[in-house]
C-alpha positions in Angstrom: -8.9 -86.3 50.4 -11.7 -88.8 49.8 -10.5 -91.9 47.9 -12.4 -93.7 45.2 -13.8 -97.1 46.0 -12.5 -100.0 43.9 -15.7 -100.1 41.9 -15.6 -96.3 41.2 -12.1 -96.6 39.9 -13.0 -99.7 37.9 -15.8 -97.7 36.3 -13.5 -94.9 35.5 -10.9 -97.2 33.9 -13.6 -99.0 31.9 -15.0 -95.7 30.6 -11.5 -94.5 29.6 -10.8 -97.8 27.7 -14.1 -97.4 25.9 -13.3 -93.7 25.0 -10.0 -94.9 23.5 -12.1 -97.0 21.2 -13.8 -93.7 20.0 -17.1 -94.4 21.7 -19.4 -91.6 22.7 -20.6 -91.2 26.3 -24.1 -92.4 25.3 -22.6 -95.5 23.6 -20.5 -96.2 26.7 -23.6 -95.9 28.9 -25.5 -98.3 26.7 -22.6 -100.7 26.8 -22.3 -100.6 30.6 -26.0 -101.2 30.9 -25.9 -104.2 28.6 -23.0 -105.7 30.6 -25.2 -105.3 33.8 -23.1 -102.6 35.5 -24.9 -100.2 37.7 -23.9 -96.8 38.9 -22.5 -96.5 42.4 -26.0 -95.6 43.6 -27.4 -98.7 41.9 -29.0 -97.0 38.9 -28.7 -97.5 35.1 -26.1 -95.4 33.3 -26.9 -92.4 31.1 -24.5 -90.6 28.8 -24.4 -87.6 31.1 -23.5 -89.8 34.1 -20.6 -91.3 32.2 -19.4 -87.9 31.2 -19.6 -86.7 34.8 -17.5 -89.6 36.1 -14.7 -88.7 33.6 -15.0 -84.9 34.3 -14.9 -85.2 38.1 -11.9 -87.5 38.1 -10.1 -85.2 35.7 -10.8 -82.1 37.8 -9.8 -83.9 41.0 -6.5 -85.0 39.4 -5.8 -81.5 38.2 -6.5 -80.0 41.6 -4.3 -82.6 43.3 -1.4 -82.0 40.9 -1.6 -78.2 41.0 1.3 -76.5 42.8 0.2 -73.7 45.1 2.6 -70.9 45.9 3.9 -70.5 49.4 2.3 -67.6 51.3 4.0 -66.3 54.4 2.2 -64.0 56.7 2.8 -62.3 60.0 1.1 -64.5 62.5 1.2 -64.5 66.3 -0.6 -66.7 68.8 -1.2 -65.9 72.4 -2.1 -68.7 74.8 -4.0 -67.8 77.9 -4.5 -70.2 80.7 -8.0 -69.5 81.9 -7.6 -71.8 84.9 -5.6 -69.0 86.5 -8.5 -66.5 85.9 -11.0 -68.9 87.5 -8.8 -69.1 90.7 -8.8 -65.3 91.1 -12.6 -65.0 91.3 
């Protein structure tokens, strides 16, 4: 599982703190731009980008916490030593 960089996690936490203050995604993007923060790719923030950061983190957390049922199947494995076949030729 790919981990977030410190900066990515910082951005996520900052966005969540601003959301708790009842700010919209556009307002948060404007606030981040005023503070001089750039996206991970070095661009200015837009509301959609801020929303995407929150959404992707939420989806990843949900996927990680989800419990998957155990599935058993009939499985067999045969191992053939091909070096023996090469000696016969």
